[in-house]
C-alpha positions in Angstrom: -0.6 82.6 12.3 3.2 83.8 11.3 6.1 82.0 12.4 9.0 84.3 12.0 12.1 83.0 11.0 14.2 82.1 14.3 11.1 79.6 14.6 11.0 77.7 11.6 14.3 77.0 11.7 13.8 76.3 14.8 11.0 73.8 13.8 13.1 72.3 11.1 15.9 71.3 13.2 13.7 69.4 16.1 11.6 67.7 12.9 15.1 66.4 11.3 16.3 65.5 15.1 12.7 63.4 15.3 13.5 61.4 11.9 16.7 60.7 13.0 16.3 59.1 16.1 13.4 57.4 14.5 16.3 55.2 12.9 17.8 52.2 14.2 21.2 53.2 15.7 23.1 51.4 13.2 21.5 53.5 10.2 22.0 57.0 11.9 25.7 55.9 12.6 26.5 55.3 8.7 24.2 57.2 7.1 21.2 55.4 6.3 19.0 58.9 4.8 16.9 60.2 7.5 14.3 61.7 5.3 12.2 59.7 2.3 12.3 58.6 -0.2 13.7 55.5 -0.5 13.8 54.1 -3.8 13.9 50.2 -4.7 14.3 49.4 -8.0 12.6 46.5 -9.3 13.5 45.5 -13.2 10.0 44.1 -13.9 6.8 45.1 -14.5 4.0 46.3 -11.7 2.1 42.4 -10.8 4.8 40.7 -11.0 6.7 38.8 -8.3 9.5 40.9 -7.9 6.8 43.9 -7.9 5.1 42.0 -5.2 8.2 40.7 -3.1 9.6 44.1 -3.4 6.4 46.1 -2.2 6.1 43.7 0.8 9.2 44.4 2.2 9.0 48.4 1.2 6.2 48.5 3.3 7.9 46.7 6.1 11.2 48.9 5.3 9.4 52.2 6.1 8.0 50.8 9.6 11.0 50.2 10.9 12.9 53.1 9.5 10.2 55.4 9.5 10.9 56.8 6.4 8.9 57.0 2.8 10.1 53.7 0.6 8.9 53.6 -2.7 9.0 50.8 -5.2 10.2 52.0 -8.8 9.6 49.6 -12.0 12.2 49.9 -14.4 11.1 47.5 -16.2 13.1 46.0 -20.1 16.0 44.3 -21.6 15.3 41.2 -19.2 15.7 43.4 -15.5 19.1 45.3 -17.2 17.6 48.2 -17.3 17.0 48.5 -13.4 20.6 46.9 -13.1 21.9 50.1 -14.9 19.9 52.7 -12.7 21.4 51.5 -9.7 24.6 52.0 -11.4 24.2 55.1 -11.8 22.0 56.5 -8.5 23.4 58.7 -6.2 25.6 56.3 -4.2 24.6 57.9 -0.6 21.7 54.9 -0.1 18.9 56.3 -1.3 18.5 53.8 -4.0 18.6 50.2 -3.8 17.9 47.2 -6.7 15.6 44.1 -5.4 16.4 41.8 -8.7 16.6 37.7 -9.4 19.8 36.0 -10.7 17.6 35.5 -13.6 17.9 39.3 -13.8 22.2 39.7 -12.8 23.9 36.5 -13.1 22.0 35.2 -15.9 22.6 38.6 -18.0 26.5 38.9 -17.6 26.7 35.6 -18.9 24.4 35.7 -22.0 25.1 39.1 -23.4 27.7 40.5 -25.1 27.9 44.0 -23.8 26.1 45.2 -20.9 26.5 49.2 -19.5 27.5 48.1 -16.6 29.8 45.4 -14.6 27.8 43.2 -12.5 30.8 42.6 -10.1 31.9 46.2 -10.0 29.0 48.6 -10.3 27.0 47.0 -8.1 27.5 46.7 -4.8 25.7 42.9 -2.8 24.4 44.2 0.4 22.2 40.5 1.1 21.0 37.7 -0.3 17.3 38.1 0.0 15.5 34.2 -0.8 15.8 31.2 -3.0 12.8 29.8 -5.3 12.5 27.7 -7.8 12.0 28.6 -11.8 7.9 26.4 -12.7 6.9 25.7 -15.9 2.9 26.4 -16.3 0.3 25.9 -18.9 -2.6 27.9 -19.8 -5.6 26.3 -18.4 -7.5 27.2 -21.8 -5.5 24.0 -23.6 -7.0 21.2 -21.0 -4.0 20.1 -19.5 -3.8 19.6 -15.7 -1.0 17.9 -15.0 3.0 16.9 -16.6 1.9 13.9 -18.4 -1.1 15.0 -20.1 0.8 18.2 -21.1 3.4 16.0 -22.8 0.3 14.0 -24.7 -0.6 17.8 -25.7 2.3 18.9 -27.6 2.6 15.1 -29.0 -0.5 16.2 -30.4 -0.2 19.7 -31.5 3.3 19.7 -32.8 2.9 23.3 -34.3 2.2 24.7 -30.8 5.9 23.2 -29.3 6.7 26.7 -27.7 6.9 28.2 -23.9 6.7 31.8 -22.8 9.9 32.9 -20.5 9.8 35.8 -18.3 13.5 36.9 -19.4 15.5 35.3 -22.5 18.9 34.6 -21.6 17.8 33.3 -18.1 17.2 30.7 -16.2 13.6 30.3 -16.5 14.3 30.9 -20.8 17.3 27.6 -20.4 14.8 25.7 -18.0 12.2 25.8 -20.8 14.5 24.6 -23.4 16.2 21.8 -21.7 13.3 20.1 -20.4 12.3 19.8 -24.5 15.6 18.5 -25.3 14.6 15.9 -22.7 11.5 15.0 -23.9 12.8 14.9 -27.8 10.0 17.7 -28.4 12.2 21.4 -28.8 10.6 23.9 -27.4 10.9 27.3 -28.7 11.1 30.4 -26.4 8.9 33.6 -27.1 10.4 36.6 -24.8 8.2 38.6 -22.8 9.0 41.3 -20.6 8.1 39.8 -17.4 5.8 37.9 -15.6 2.4 40.1 -15.6 2.0 40.0 -19.7 2.9 36.2 -20.0 0.3 35.4 -17.2 -2.0 37.6 -18.7 -1.7 35.8 -22.3 -2.2 32.8 -20.6 -4.8 33.2 -18.9 -6.4 34.6 -21.9 -5.4 31.3 -24.3 -2.8 33.2 -26.1 -0.2 31.0 -25.0 -0.2 27.5 -24.3 2.7 27.8 -22.0 5.1 29.7 -19.8 8.5 29.2 -17.5 9.5 31.7 -14.6 9.9 32.0 -11.4 7.6 30.3 -8.6 6.5 33.4 -7.0 5.2 34.6 -10.8 3.1 32.2 -10.9 2.3 30.6 -7.6 -1.0 32.9 -6.3 -2.5 32.8 -10.3 -1.8 29.2 -10.3 -3.5 29.2 -7.3 -6.4 31.8 -8.8 -6.6 29.8 -11.7 -5.1 31.8 -14.2 -1.8 29.2 -14.7 -1.3 25.6 -13.5 1.7 24.5 -13.0 2.8 21.6 -13.9 6.8 21.3 -12.5 8.9 23.1 -10.1 12.8 22.6 -10.8 14.2 22.4 -7.0 15.6 19.2 -5.8 13.4 19.0 -3.5 9.3 20.3 -3.2 9.1 23.9 -2.0 7.7 24.7 1.2 5.4 27.3 0.0 3.8 24.4 -2.8 4.5 21.2 -1.4 1.7 19.8 -3.3 4.0 20.7 -7.1 6.0 17.4 -8.0 10.0 18.3 -8.7 11.1 17.9 -11.9 13.4 14.7 -10.5 9.9 13.0 -9.2 8.7 13.6 -12.8 11.9 11.5 -13.6 14.4 14.4 -15.2 16.4 15.2 -12.0 19.2 16.1 -14.1 17.2 19.9 -15.1 17.0 20.1 -11.0 18.1 24.3 -10.2 17.0 26.8 -8.2 17.3 31.2 -8.6 17.7 33.5 -6.2 16.7 36.9 -5.4 18.7 39.8 -3.3 19.8 43.1 -2.6 22.2 45.8 -4.3 23.0 49.1 -3.9 25.2 51.0 -6.9 28.9 50.2 -6.7 30.3 53.4 -5.4 28.2 53.1 -1.9 30.6 53.2 1.0 31.4 49.7 2.8 30.0 51.5 6.2 26.9 51.8 4.2 26.7 48.7 2.6 26.7 47.3 6.3 24.2 49.4 8.0 22.0 48.5 4.9 22.9 44.6 5.1 22.0 44.8 9.4 18.4 46.6 8.2 17.2 44.4 5.4 17.8 41.2 7.3 16.2 42.2 10.2 13.3 43.1 8.0 13.7 40.4 5.9 14.0 37.8 8.8 10.9 39.0 10.7 8.4 36.6 11.3 5.6 38.0 9.3 7.9 39.1 6.4 8.7 35.2 6.2 5.3 34.1 5.8 4.7 36.7 3.3 7.3 36.1 0.8 6.9 32.3 1.4 3.1 32.3 0.5 4.2 34.5 -2.9 6.5 31.5 -3.5 10.1 32.1 -2.2 11.9 30.6 1.1 14.0 33.4 2.9 17.7 33.4 2.6 19.9 35.8 4.2 24.0 36.4 4.2 26.5 39.2 4.4 27.9 40.9 1.4 30.5 39.2 1.2 28.7 35.7 0.6 26.4 37.3 -1.3 29.1 38.0 -3.3 30.7 35.3 -3.4 27.4 33.1 -4.5 27.2 35.3 -7.5 31.0 34.6 -8.6 30.4 30.9 -8.3 26.5 31.0 -10.1 28.2 33.0 -13.1 30.6 30.0 -13.9 27.5 27.0 -13.6 25.1 29.4 -15.6 27.8 29.4 -18.0 27.7 25.7 -18.4 24.5 26.1 -18.3 24.1 28.1 -21.3 26.5 26.2 -22.9 23.9 23.1 -22.6 21.0 24.3 -24.1 23.5 25.8 -27.4 22.4 29.2 -26.3 24.8 32.0 -27.9 25.7 35.2 -26.2 23.8 38.0 -27.7 
């Protein structure tokens, strides 16, 4: 069958119009791309908590916007490779970054030099949620709870180390400060995200680890790792059976991390606002709230400005935490 040039052009225009009409009004008006793919960059490997949550959100965005939304893993350098890629991405709304405070605030404080400026080169769009850091052990060492781990450390002085999902982050400092509080220094071992650490923990190649609750909760429930302490001031809604570090006798170690969405720093304010409306609508939908809670994060959204203010405050408080851990910027 032959279609002449005029008919092809007409069909093309019709398809473009249909794609535009499929988008919510605010998205159409402010220029959110009407043809995919929209890329969500994640700075950690497939299989970790960041990746799992990003894919849950991407699927809902695809359903809402009617365009292709893919998650692209740019793992490495404690999440900063994805941050740099976002800085250099087109500012047309086709590229977003889903990142934790461990890969944004923490790296800004602990790295002497980065190829981007967090507050200038990345545009805050919305906070996505909050979650605690957790300390986990390998099921192969025979430890069932925090008290038993302390006893195990006393009996195994040559194994005072833990894997961290991101060096120079709260998942690093929490473990170091825990060792200080116990009077048994714990040496951090760097991993490129949660997935390789979980593999080593489940196989017995690592005895303990530290990361976000979202990284470990499903694996805890699958008996691949054992969570023995949660850093948040109160018990996590997604896992109320897990004790907080305060309940275990160390309230000064209480801390909480977060995740958020960013765009390239050159993204227009109007496009930032349009993406804020779309992402908040997705994140606040009941099914996404429940799915993300099961992974370990409690949804909490914000305006772009409120997210920027939270980030700035966290840079100040995290610098104090870094100094308390005795860490020197690299």
